[in-house]
C-alpha positions, -999 to +999 in steps of 0.1 A: +052+327-292+070+301-313+071+325-343+083+354-323+111+336-305+121+317-336+125+347-359+143+368-333+169+340-327+175+338-364+181+375-366+205+373-336+226+345-350+228+363-384+243+393-366+267+373-347+301+380-363+320+354-343+297+327-356+297+341-391+336+338-392+340+303-375+312+286-393+308+302-426+339+319-438+365+298-421+352+264-434+350+278-469+386+290-468+398+256-456+377+237-482+392+259-509+427+253-493+422+216-493+410+215-529+441+236-543+465+217-520+453+182-528+440+185-564+469+167-579+473+141-554+449+115-571+470+115-601+503+116-585+505+077-584+492+071-617+516+058-643+524+083-670+542+079-703+581+080-700+599+103-723+627+081-738+651+089-764+662+067-794+695+070-813+684+066-849+714+048-862+717+026-892+718-004-871+686+006-855+669+010-889+679-025-898+666-041-865+629-044-877+620-066-846+631-040-821+615-011-839+582-032-838+584-038-801+592+000-794+561+008-817+539-015-795+549+000-763+546+035-774+511+033-786+493+066-779+464+050-761+480+018-743+517+024-744+539+037-717+569+051-737+571+086-753+597+082-781+619+111-790+643+102-821+679+118-821+702+116-849+734+113-828+743+099-793+756+134-783+722+148-792+704+122-769+731+127-741+724+166-741+686+159-740+693+135-710+713+163-692+686+187-696+662+162-682+640+164-714+640+125-713+643+099-686+669+078-706+678+070-742+683+037-760+709+028-786+717-004-805+754-017-800+763-048-818+727-058-822+717-054-785+698-025-770+717-004-745+701+019-719+718+052-709+705+070-678+715+095-651+691+085-624+681+054-608+645+058-601+611+042-610+609+052-646+646+041-653+638+006-637+607+003-660+628+010-690+655-016-678+628-043-671+613-037-707+647-040-724+656-070-702+624-088-711+628-080-748+664-093-749+653-125-730+624-131-754+647-125-785+673-150-773+645-176-767+631-171-804+665-175-817+672-206-798+640-222-809+646-213-845+680-230-844+664-262-833+650-268-868+613-269-873+599-258-841+564-258-830+549-224-840+527-221-809+559-224-787+573-193-803+539-174-802+537-183-764+567-163-757+548-132-768+518-140-747+513-130-710+491-146-687+471-125-661+470-143-629+453-117-611+421-099-614+415-063-603+385-060-581+372-031-561+362-037-527+341-006-525+314+009-547+335+040-552+370+047-562+394+049-534+404+085-526+432+099-504+417+134-504+380+128-496+387+120-459+401+155-454+367+169-465+349+144-442+370+156-413+364+193-423+326+186-422+329+170-388+348+201-376+321+224-387+295+202-371+314+206-337+314+243-343+276+242-338+289+245-301+288+282-307+251+282-311+246+261-279+268+285-261+246+315-273+214+295-265+223+288-229+239+323-224+205+339-233+187+318-208+211+326-177+204+357-159+241+359-146+255+358-180+238+384-199+211+412-197+190+393-221+192+362-199+179+382-169+150+395-189+142+359-203+144+344-168+117+368-153+095+365-183+062+346-180+071+322-208+077+287-197+114+276-196+110+243-216+093+258-247+117+287-246+147+264-247+132+242-275+123+271-296+157+288-292+175+255-301+154+250-331+163+284-344+199+279-337+198+245-354+182+261-385+210+287-388+237+260-383+221+236-409+218+264-433+256+268-429+263+231-433+241+228-464+259+258-479+293+243-473+281+209-486+269+226-518+301+243-522+320+211-519+298+192-543+290+217-569+320+241-568+348+220-560+334+188-574+340+166-542+322+132-547+307+120-514+297+087-532+262+084-516+228+103-519+225+137-504+199+124-478+221+103-459+248+128-458+226+155-446+213+131-418+250+127-406+254+165-406+222+168-388+232+144-360+266+160-359+251+196-355+229+183-328+259+169-309+278+202-315+251+223-300+248+198-270+285+201-264+283+239-265+254+240-242+273+216-218+304+238-217+282+270-210+260+254-183+286+238-161+311+267-162+310+302-148+340+312-168+339+342-191+326+338-228+360+340-242+372+311-222+342+291-233+346+299-269+383+289-266+373+255-250+349+249-278+374+257-306+402+237-289+380+206-283+367+209-318+403+212-334+415+184-312+387+162-323+392+171-360+428+163-357+418+127-344+395+124-374+424+129-398+419+166-409+456+177-403+475+142-408+463+117-432+458+083-418+461+094-381+425+085-374+433+048-384+462+048-363+444+060-333+415+034-340+441+006-339+462+017-310+435+035-288+402+022-301+381+036-271+396+070-277+385+067-314+350+056-305+346+086-280+358+112-307+326+128-320+344+141-350+359+108-359+323+093-356+310+120-380+339+114-404+336+077-401+298+078-409+306+097-442+333+074-448+309+043-446+286+060-471+315+064-494+330+030-493+305+005-478+276-011-496+256-018-463+245+007-437+252-012-405+284+008-395+267+039-407+239+035-383+262+025-355+279+058-359+246+077-358+235+058-326+269+067-309+263+104-318+228+102-306+239+087-273+267+115-268+240+142-276+216+129-251+244+127-225+254+162-229+218+174-229+209+156-197+239+170-180+231+204-193+195+202-182+205+191-147+228+220-142+201+246-156+175+232-134+196+235-103+203+273-108+185+298-087+190+336-083+186+356-049+179+386-069+177+398-107 
């Protein structure tokens, strides 16, 4: 009996066009959209070399110290300036107008002068560099005028002390984009509700002809439900694993942990999604379209609270409405994946799994209660 029910349920799920669209095609489209929309977000805040013009005058050629300083900060590997030489000031101004450079430097009376058209971050960096150079140059000249200065005092002007040390609080590099993919996986887990909807509909005589035939069949009800749900879970987990493989191997999304803990989260989330879909179907006598709308609306609302539409909204909800955050199943799925990515320990990870299991048990108990109370005068 198990093999017959299991295989037939797999076949029915594979033929369901609505499930195919919402749990297979739509998530792939969303993942691809996220990838192209956020592919450059990680590099947006990285400091890049600043294209800077230099007016190559005779005074500039004689100023060896300044040319040496510019050479140091325009090193191809460690420098932050990209130097462009111009023979005349007019040529540098033309390049500045065409936004080929962020600013240009010219020497006037032995002092560097910066010309810019904007007042943004790059221009501020250029000005800070020139100010520091001028201050150091004046300090060296003052020491030399004192007579026979201590050489270590002069060398100390060119040495910078690092009073801070960069430490990573997590085992993986912080990412602003990975949370979107966490929330996407949480949404697809909640879409397992479609499988729960179908499973309960196929068991209720008043919802489908198939439900009527299965109700009067000699098969026991509990094994019938278990075998059907196992087949439905198999179909949905195949969808989740396919999406996970697409994210990892095609889009290159790094989840920062072994695959097994991630799959466990998706399994718990899929169980919860199925339990929710079964719950909605069992307690309501509305048409199937209404139930589908409820599942989609609830899943999208939970995904919004998990941060899929607005970055950081999940943290704001957790701070202002912590109870709502803890009761949001998509937020718990996303947070479990977040813990695997950032945390070294598994305490918070297991806490999220316990909450997901408790929600699943609650929905399942209520569903079973309503299904057991159903009786039919005639079929």
